[in-house]
N, C-alpha and C positions, 0 to 999 in steps of 0.2 A: 504493500500499499505506497503510494506515496502522491504528492502532488494533491489533485482537485479530489482524488480520492479519500487520501489521509484527511484533509480539509471538512470533508463532506461530513467522515465517519465520526470526527468529533463534534460535528452542529448535532449530527443526529444522536450522539449520548448525551448531550446536553439536553435535548429534548426530552428524551427517555428519564432522563433522573427528572427533570421538572413535572412532569407529566404522573410519576410512578412516587413521588416525593423524596426521592433518594439525592444524596449530596456528593458528587465528585472530590476526591480529596488530592487528588494527585491521579495523573495519566501522560502515558507515553502513545504515542503510534508510532509503532517501527515497522518495515517495511514486510515485516513476516509475524507479528507478533504484536499484541495490544495488553500495556500493561495498565490497570484500572485498579484503584482503589477509592471504593464507594463506601459511602456510611447510607446504611441501610434500615428502615423501620423495622421492630421486631416481628410485624406482622408478614415478614416475609423470608420463607426460608431460605438458606443462599442456594440450591438448586432452582428455587424458582426465578431469581434475581440473575441466575447464567442465563437461565431460557429466556427472560424478558429480553437481557441486554442483546443475544446472539441474534434471538428471533426477528425481533424488528427492526436490529439494526442491516441485519441481510436486507429484509426486505425491503428499505429506505434505500440503501444501496444499487438493488439490484432495479428499482422504478427510475432512477437516476441516470445510473449506467448498465441499461442492459446489454450490454458487450462483455462486460462483467462476468456473469453467467456460463458464456463461451468461451472464455478462456479459461476456468476454473475445471479442475477434475469434478466429475461428477455434479458440476452446474451446484458445487455447496460452498459458500462461502467462509465459514468456519470450521475448523477440524473441531472432532467431537471432545477432545481435550481442554479440561481446565484447571485452574489452581484456586480454590476459594480458601481464606483463612481469616479467620476472626482476630480484630486488634481489641481487645478488651483494655489495655493501659497506654501511656502516653507513649512510653518507651519500646513497645512493640510496634505502633504507630510510627513512630519516628524513622526504623530502621524499615519498616517499609517503604515507606516516602524516599528513604538514600538509595534503596535497592530499585526503583524506578529511577529515580534521577541518573542512578547510576548507569541505566540502559543505553542514555543518549550518548554515552561516548562509546564508541563503535569498538575501538580498541577492549574496553574492557566489556562488552558482552559475554564473548564468547568464554571469557574464562569465570563470568557469573552463572553464564548456563551449565559450564563446567560443574561448578561450585552443585548447584542444583540439583543437578541429575545422580550426583553421587550421593 
């Protein structure tokens, strides 16, 4: 994701959080990953938040960029994988924010991915 697609995806995420009363704390949209730290009301289970964010964003991106569907494997915008973690204290929230910020430094992102996978 880059350029116009990346910018529009950020707009769509902002629309989603406003509609569902979420709040984006930190977000980075990279070429092949999205990192988003979202504050969510307790009434939403984590899996439902993931489903809302992915389904609404994919639908809106395909509406605006219909050629995307043809460019993607099996016409799916998002992969099935995701990682969710709750952050109940300030220390954990600060670490998550720093990890997301760290992703913008291309030379560092491979190292962080290796750390996450091990």
